[in-house]
Residue, then its C-alpha position, 0 to 999 in steps of 0.5 A: m719568910p715563914d712557910c705556909s704551916e707556920a703562917k697557919i699556926s700563927t693565924a690560928d693562934a691569933l684567932t684563938l686570942l680574939l676568941h678569948n677576947q670575945h668570950a670575955l666581952a660576952a661575960a662582961i655584957e652578961e654581967i651588965t645585962t643582969w644588972l640592967l634587968e635587976n634595975g628596971v632598964g629592960i630596953v637597954a638589957a634587950n639591946a645587950i642581949t642582942a649584942m651577946e647573941t651576935l658575939d655567940a654567933n661570931a664566936q662559933d664561926i671563929t672556932n670553926a675557922i680555927m679548927r679548919l686552920r689547925q686541921s688542914p695539911a701544911 
């Protein structure tokens, strides 16, 4: 059974991967939003922008959690 320190590292590593996925999704949504705006689909683009804002807010919370895990004592 891994000790607490190993579990924290594993958790932080998993959260880091999820954060990378979050950034990739945000980039993809941003590309789609740009296309939507250029093609006159403003309502759908507005919804996509709202989704990106949610991703950004959650990414910051995930980053904070990762930092707490990595900085906490064993």
